[in-house]
C-alpha positions as CSV (number, residue, x, y, z in Angstrom):
1,M,10.0,13.9,-27.4
2,L,7.9,16.0,-25.0
3,A,10.0,18.4,-23.0
4,G,8.7,19.7,-19.7
5,D,6.8,18.4,-16.6
6,F,4.4,15.9,-18.1
7,P,4.1,12.8,-15.8
8,D,1.7,9.9,-15.8
9,P,0.9,10.1,-19.6
10,A,-2.4,8.7,-20.8
11,V,-2.1,8.1,-24.6
12,L,-5.1,7.6,-26.9
13,K,-4.7,6.3,-30.5
14,D,-7.6,7.6,-32.6
15,G,-7.2,6.6,-36.3
16,A,-4.0,8.2,-37.5
17,D,-3.8,10.5,-34.6
18,Y,-2.4,10.2,-31.1
19,Y,-3.6,12.3,-28.2
20,L,-1.9,12.6,-24.8
21,T,-2.7,14.2,-21.5
22,T,-0.8,14.0,-18.2
23,S,-1.1,14.8,-14.5
24,S,-1.6,18.5,-14.2
25,F,-1.6,18.5,-10.3
26,D,-2.5,22.0,-9.1
27,A,-2.3,23.8,-12.5
28,S,-5.3,25.8,-13.7
29,P,-6.3,25.4,-16.4
30,G,-5.4,21.7,-16.2
31,L,-5.2,18.6,-18.4
32,L,-3.4,20.0,-21.4
33,I,-4.0,17.7,-24.4
34,H,-1.2,17.2,-26.9
35,H,-1.6,15.9,-30.5
36,S,0.9,13.8,-32.6
37,R,0.9,11.7,-35.7
38,D,4.2,9.8,-35.0
39,L,4.5,9.7,-31.1
40,V,7.7,11.8,-31.5
41,N,6.5,15.3,-32.4
42,W,3.8,16.7,-30.2
43,A,1.8,19.9,-30.3
44,P,-0.4,21.4,-27.6
45,L,-4.1,21.2,-28.6
46,T,-6.4,22.3,-25.7
47,F,-6.9,22.3,-22.0
48,A,-9.7,19.9,-21.0
49,L,-10.1,21.1,-17.4
50,P,-10.4,24.9,-17.1
51,R,-11.2,24.9,-13.4
52,P,-9.9,21.8,-11.5
53,L,-11.7,21.0,-8.3
54,T,-8.5,20.1,-6.5
55,T,-5.2,18.3,-7.3
56,V,-5.3,16.1,-10.4
57,F,-3.1,13.2,-11.3
58,A,-3.0,9.8,-13.2
59,V,-6.0,10.2,-15.4
60,D,-7.2,7.9,-18.2
61,L,-8.1,9.3,-21.7
62,V,-10.3,7.1,-23.8
63,K,-12.7,7.2,-26.7
64,H,-15.9,5.1,-26.8
65,G,-18.9,5.3,-29.0
66,G,-17.6,8.3,-30.8
67,R,-17.2,10.4,-27.6
68,Y,-14.1,11.3,-25.6
69,F,-13.7,10.7,-21.9
70,I,-11.2,11.6,-19.3
71,Y,-11.5,9.8,-15.9
72,I,-9.9,11.9,-13.2
73,P,-8.8,11.1,-9.7
74,F,-9.2,14.3,-7.7
75,I,-6.9,14.3,-4.7
76,P,-7.5,16.3,-1.5
77,S,-5.4,19.5,-1.3
78,P,-5.0,22.2,1.3
79,W,-6.2,24.8,-1.2
80,A,-9.5,23.0,-1.7
81,P,-10.7,22.1,1.8
82,E,-14.3,21.9,0.7
83,F,-13.4,18.9,-1.4
84,G,-13.0,16.6,1.6
85,S,-10.3,14.3,2.9
86,A,-10.5,11.3,0.5
87,P,-9.7,11.0,-3.3
88,R,-12.7,10.8,-5.6
89,I,-13.0,9.9,-9.2
90,F,-14.8,12.1,-11.7
91,V,-15.3,12.1,-15.4
92,I,-15.4,14.8,-18.1
93,S,-16.5,14.2,-21.7
94,A,-16.6,15.8,-25.1
95,D,-17.9,15.1,-28.7
96,R,-14.6,16.5,-30.1
97,I,-11.1,16.1,-28.6
98,E,-10.7,19.9,-29.0
99,G,-13.7,20.4,-26.8
100,P,-15.7,21.9,-25.3
101,W,-15.3,19.5,-22.4
102,S,-18.0,19.0,-19.9
103,D,-17.8,20.0,-16.3
104,P,-16.6,17.2,-14.0
105,V,-19.2,14.6,-13.1
106,D,-18.8,12.8,-9.7
107,L,-18.9,9.0,-10.2
108,G,-19.4,8.5,-6.5
109,I,-16.1,6.4,-6.2
110,T,-14.4,7.4,-3.0
111,G,-10.9,6.3,-1.8
112,A,-9.7,5.1,-5.2
113,I,-7.1,6.3,-7.8
114,D,-5.5,5.1,-11.0
115,P,-8.7,4.6,-13.2
116,G,-8.4,2.5,-16.3
117,H,-11.3,2.2,-18.7
118,V,-12.0,-1.1,-20.4
119,V,-14.8,-2.8,-22.3
120,G,-15.4,-6.4,-21.1
121,E,-16.2,-9.5,-23.2
122,D,-19.8,-8.9,-22.1
123,G,-19.8,-5.6,-23.9
124,K,-20.1,-3.7,-20.6
125,R,-17.9,-0.8,-19.7
126,Y,-15.7,-1.0,-16.6
127,L,-13.3,1.2,-14.7
128,F,-10.4,-0.6,-13.0
129,L,-9.0,1.0,-9.9
130,N,-6.0,0.7,-7.6
131,G,-6.0,-2.3,-5.4
132,V,-7.0,-4.6,-8.3
133,R,-10.6,-3.4,-8.1
134,R,-13.2,-2.5,-10.7
135,V,-16.6,-1.0,-11.0
136,R,-19.1,-1.4,-13.9
137,L,-20.1,1.8,-15.7
138,A,-23.4,2.8,-17.2
139,G,-23.6,2.7,-20.9
140,D,-22.9,6.4,-21.3
141,G,-19.8,6.1,-19.1
142,L,-21.0,9.0,-16.9
143,A,-22.2,7.0,-13.9
144,T,-21.5,3.7,-12.1
145,D,-23.7,0.7,-12.5
146,G,-22.8,-1.4,-9.5
147,P,-20.5,-1.5,-6.5
148,V,-16.7,-1.3,-6.5
149,E,-15.5,-4.9,-6.3
150,H,-12.2,-6.7,-5.6
151,V,-11.4,-8.8,-8.6
152,Y,-8.0,-10.4,-8.1
153,D,-5.7,-11.7,-5.3
154,G,-2.1,-12.1,-6.4
155,W,0.8,-13.9,-4.8
156,R,1.4,-12.4,-1.4
157,Y,4.9,-12.1,0.0
158,P,5.5,-12.9,3.7
159,D,4.4,-10.1,6.1
160,D,7.9,-9.8,7.7
161,W,9.6,-9.0,4.4
162,V,10.6,-5.3,3.8
163,T,9.5,-4.5,0.3
164,E,9.3,-1.4,-2.0
165,A,8.3,-3.2,-5.2
166,Y,5.7,-5.9,-5.6
167,A,4.4,-7.9,-8.6
168,P,1.0,-9.4,-7.8
169,G,1.5,-12.2,-10.3
170,G,4.8,-13.4,-8.7
171,A,8.2,-13.4,-10.4
172,Q,8.4,-11.1,-13.4
173,A,11.0,-10.8,-16.2
174,L,12.2,-7.2,-16.5
175,P,14.6,-5.5,-18.9
176,P,18.3,-6.4,-18.1
177,R,19.1,-3.0,-16.7
178,A,15.9,-2.4,-14.7
179,M,16.4,-1.3,-11.2
180,V,14.3,-2.9,-8.5
181,L,14.2,-3.2,-4.8
182,P,13.7,-6.8,-3.8
183,G,11.1,-8.4,-1.7
184,Q,13.6,-9.7,0.9
185,R,14.5,-9.1,4.4
186,R,17.3,-6.8,3.3
187,R,17.3,-4.3,0.5
188,R,19.8,-4.5,-2.3
189,H,20.1,-2.7,-5.7
190,G,21.1,-4.4,-8.9
191,R,19.9,-5.6,-12.2
192,A,16.6,-7.4,-12.1
193,A,16.4,-11.2,-12.3
194,D,13.4,-13.6,-12.5
195,E,14.4,-15.8,-9.6
196,P,11.7,-18.0,-7.9
197,H,11.8,-19.3,-4.4
198,G,14.0,-22.3,-3.7
199,D,10.9,-24.5,-3.5
200,G,10.1,-23.7,-7.1
201,G,7.0,-21.8,-6.2
202,P,6.1,-18.2,-7.3
203,G,8.3,-15.5,-5.9
204,P,9.2,-11.8,-6.1
205,V,11.3,-9.9,-8.5
206,R,14.8,-10.0,-6.9
207,A,17.9,-8.0,-7.5
208,R,21.2,-9.4,-8.7
209,P,24.6,-7.8,-8.7
210,V,25.7,-5.8,-11.8
211,G,27.4,-8.2,-14.2
212,G,25.9,-11.3,-12.6
213,R,23.4,-13.6,-14.1
214,P,20.0,-14.9,-12.9
215,R,20.4,-18.2,-10.9
216,E,17.9,-21.0,-10.5
217,P,18.0,-23.2,-7.3
218,G,20.0,-26.3,-7.8
219,R,21.4,-25.4,-11.2
220,A,24.9,-24.2,-12.0
221,H,25.3,-21.1,-14.2
222,P,28.6,-20.0,-15.9
223,Q,29.7,-16.5,-15.3
224,R,30.4,-13.9,-17.9
225,G,33.9,-13.2,-18.7
């Protein structure tokens, strides 16, 4: 549907229109915005970032109060040593999706990535960050209005487990052919199964052999033919 190197898509629905931008990494200009009416056929529209400060990835594209915003994690890069050694989150904005887009504004958020813009039940704007953190934004979305705060502690697996996939909420149901690496002492590949601990408490997503079925402690399950 969109051929090429377009990872980490951020998609915005705006009336009958859809807009998409993706990680542009070290490309200049960066943040190419595509337009679609059906999520299948996409056409390039404009570049939102003519001169990236450093490497760009995993942005969030939003519209709020009739204005467009892209929240950008800039990542340290050897070609931009003046940027520093820690990721920082900036924002650009525009009255029209076609631009012109503003220059990047530093939000003063250091050591964070993966921004996600939301409006809370209190009507305030927030930016959620990696590590299940958030920061309240000013009304115009161009500055923070408080400190970065940790907002959620999920289920934690034992420290001696070797893991490469973790669901903070505990066991999760995934599509039948999803591939995961289990939170167990040994790694195995297989179809995913929602399998809690033997004590019935919350647990990780675990793998099961191809062709097998999820098993619950203390309960017999017939096998497929």
